[in-house]
Residue, then its C-alpha position, 0 to 999 in steps of 0.5 A: m500500500e502507499e504510505a498515505d493509505v495506511f491508517t490507524l484506529a485513531d484515524g478511523a475514530r476521528a473520521f467517525d466522530a466527525r461523521e465522515y462515515p465513508a472515510a471511517l469505513v475505509q480507515f477501519s477496514s485498512v486497519l483490519r488488513r494488518v496481519d500483525l494486529p493485536p486482538v484488542d485492536r482487531i476488535q476495535a477495528l471490527r467495531g468501527v467497521a460495523e458502526s460505520h455501516e450502521k451510520l450509512g444505513d447498510f444494516a445487512a453489512a453491519s450485521e455481518s461485521w458484528s457477527r465477525l466480531a462475535k466469532f472472533a471474540g469467541r476464539l479469545e480467552d480474555a475475560s472481556a471477550r464474553q462481553y464483546r461477543r454478547e454485545a456483538w450478537m445483540r447488535a447484529g440482532a438489532c440490525h436484522a430488526e432494522l431489516e424486519a428479518w425477525e427470525e434472524s433477529a430472534a435467533l441472534y438475540h437467543r445466542a446473546a441470551k445464552i452467554s452467561g454473565g453480563r449485567l442484568a439490564q443487558r440480559i433483560e434487553a436480550e430477552v425482551r428484544r427476542a420476545y419482540a421479534h417473535y411477537q412480530l412473527d405472530a408467534l404470540e405464545q412463544a413471545e409470551q413464554i419468553l417474557k414469562e421466563a424473564e419475569p424473575m429478572l424483571e421483578r429483580a430490576q423493579h424491586e431489588e437492583r437499580l437499573p440505569d434505565y427501565f425502558f426494557v422493563g416497561m417494554a416487557r410489561f407492554y408486550r405481555a399486555a399486547v399479547i392478551h390485547r390481541r387475544f381479546r380482539a380475536a375473541p368472538i361473540r356468537l349466537p345462539e344465546t347460550r354460546m353468546a353468554d359464554d363468549f361474553e364471559k371469555k371476552l370480559a376475562l381477557l379485558i380484565s387480564a389485559q387491563e391488569a397487564y397494562n397497569d403493570t406496564i404503568r407501574a414499571k414507570h418508564v414514561y414512553w411505555v406509561s403513555a403507550a399503556g395509557l393509550q391502549l388501556g383506554s382503547l381497550f374499553e372502546e373496543f369492548y363497547d364496539a364488540l358488544m354493539v356489533a355482536p349479533v342480535p337474536e333473529w327472533l327479535n322484531d323491529g320494535q324489540r331490536k330498537e329497545y335492545y340497542e337502546t338498553l345496551k347503549l345505556q348499560l355500556r355508557p359506563v364503559v365509555n366513561k371509563a375510556i374517557w377517564v383513562f385518557e384523561k389520566n394519561l394526559e394528566t400524567a404526561t403534563r405532570l411529568g413533562y413529557d410528550n410523544r405520539f401516544v400523548e398526541e393520539t390520546e388527545e385525539k381519542l379523548a376529543r373524539l369520545q367527548g364529541v360523541l357524548l356531547s352530540g348525543d346518540t342519533a342512531i336510535g335503534k341501531p348500533t353506534a358507529p365504532l368508537s375505536d377506529l383501529a379496533g382489530d388492527r394489530a398496528a394499534i398496539e405497535p409503537a411506530g418504533p419500539w425504542g421511541r423518541s420524543r416529539a423534539d426528535s421526530d425528524a430523526r428516523q426511529r431505530f431498532l438499534p440499542v444505545q451503545t454502552p461502553l465495554 
């Protein structure tokens, strides 16, 4: 190589810090071509290549580089190699999540989770991200089982050991609730009347379970997931109202009886609407008191205004079911944060990433 083409780790780091990512990629790659490179320097060069690919948006190449780092660290006997290997598999899994390659993401987080030791926060993150990947694959039972098995770590994090951040504890609680919420949405209410009564009891039981799970999310006390859970808790009551209003009506009812049926049902379900309004108001009140703002707060404001408008306008659909209160009922996206790691409104111009926050080793 020409002398000008020989770079050092310091050169790559300076280019990276200056956000000159193509140059950093070239310089870190140049360092890797040295055959006499000490292991710790090779790890740092591999890390620099992987992070440069991330910054350039090439997540397939970034994942490959993180995998190379993990495999290299796996051949070392140094005490710190295990931590390098764990983080590298996690970062590779995060890159696959960026590509929505959920099976690969889940597999890589599983590899990271199987590495013994590590900080509690890191072990929780690996398991929660793995569960989220299964959730995206609609493998709800598997996602729920992973979160159930992680419960001792979550309890320890909330009651015994202080974590620097409770994001992934809140996320674990939220997606356990989301699994129940999806089962609630899928639960039918069917005729004949004997089956309808049984279906109603099952749906009500799922509502109560989902409500308790969202309340567990709120108790995790991470503002992002508190606001997400508050929004979904109010939506839960909207959807329950909708499900009962559109449930089949016995065919033997005549027109007059149908009219009386719907009017009685609306009256009986009014407390459900009031409960949804109360939850949305509490969600906004909490956001105001704690001084945060995000898309869940915005959606809560919109839903609250819509429900209040329904109550103020009165019910003009006499003898008929009301229009659905929850326009997203049945849509899985309604219980999906736009990006599972979240950003404040101030950061709304930045693309939301699946990538974890980098932690120093």
